N, C-alpha and C positions, 0 to 999 in steps of 0.2 A: 278482891278482899270482901269478906262477909263479916259484919258485926251485928251483934244482938243489940236491939234498942232496950236500954235498961233505964227506965225512968221517964222523963219528960219528952214525949214525942215531938212537941212543938219546938223545944230547944234544939233537938237533933235536926229537925227540918230546917230551922234557921241557920244552923252551921252548914248544912248541905247547900242551901241557897247562897250563903256567903262564899263557899268554895266555887260554886257555879259562876258567881259574879266575878271572882278573881280570874277564872279561866277566860271569860269573855273579855275582861280588861287586858289579858295577855295575848289576845288575838284568836282565841278559839271561837268557832261559829256554832250557835245552837241549831240543831237540825230537827230535833224531836222533843216535845214536852207533852206528857200525858198524865192526867189525874183521873184515877178510876178506882172504885171500890176501896177507898182509904189508902191507896198507894200513889206514889209520885215517881215518875220515871222521866229521865231526860238524857239526851245524847248530844255531844258536841264533837266537832271535828276540827282538826288543825290542818289547813290547806297549804300545799306547796305552790310555788310559782308555776309549776308545770300543770297543764289542765288535767282534770280528772285524777289527780294523785293526792291522797290524804297522807299527811305526815303523822297523824295520830287520831285516835278515837277514844273518847271517854263516855262511858255509860254509867249513870247513877240511878239507883232505885231505892226507895224507902217506903215501908209500910209500918204498921204499928209494932211489928216484931223484929224486923231486921233492916239493915242498910247494906246494899251491895254496890261495890265499885269495880268497874272493869276498865282497864287502861291498856290500849294497844299502842305501841310506839314503833315507828318506822314507816317506811314507804308502803302505803296500802293502795293498790290500784283497784278501781271500781270493779273491774271484771273479776278479780281474785276475791274481793270482798263479797260480791254477789254470788259467786260459786260456793263459798263457804256458808253463806246464809241459806242458799237453796238446799244444801245438805242437811240443814237443820229444819227445813220445811218453811222457811221465811222467804217470801217473794220480795226482791229488791228491784224496784223499777230503774231503768236507765235514767241517768240524770247528768247534767253538765254542772260541774262545780266551778264557781267563779269567785275570785276575791274582789273585794270592793276597794 
């Protein structure tokens, strides 16, 4: 989903932070948070009990002009995810995902 920011950028940022907080409270794990050049991006994953399997991925981005939400739902294996990202030119290092 892509939305235009129309009006108060800080209000929109607050709503995104509230949504991020709700996801964390529901068991999603933050894996990336970046603030750069007036933009804010974050990614959260929902982990399964099986090692190295994500059940979902949410990416949120906001700058002064737009807000972007990406939501992948389903079983996402690290190898499949890494392959898809490499096709986009993004290097994804191998990692072990663990629940607390």
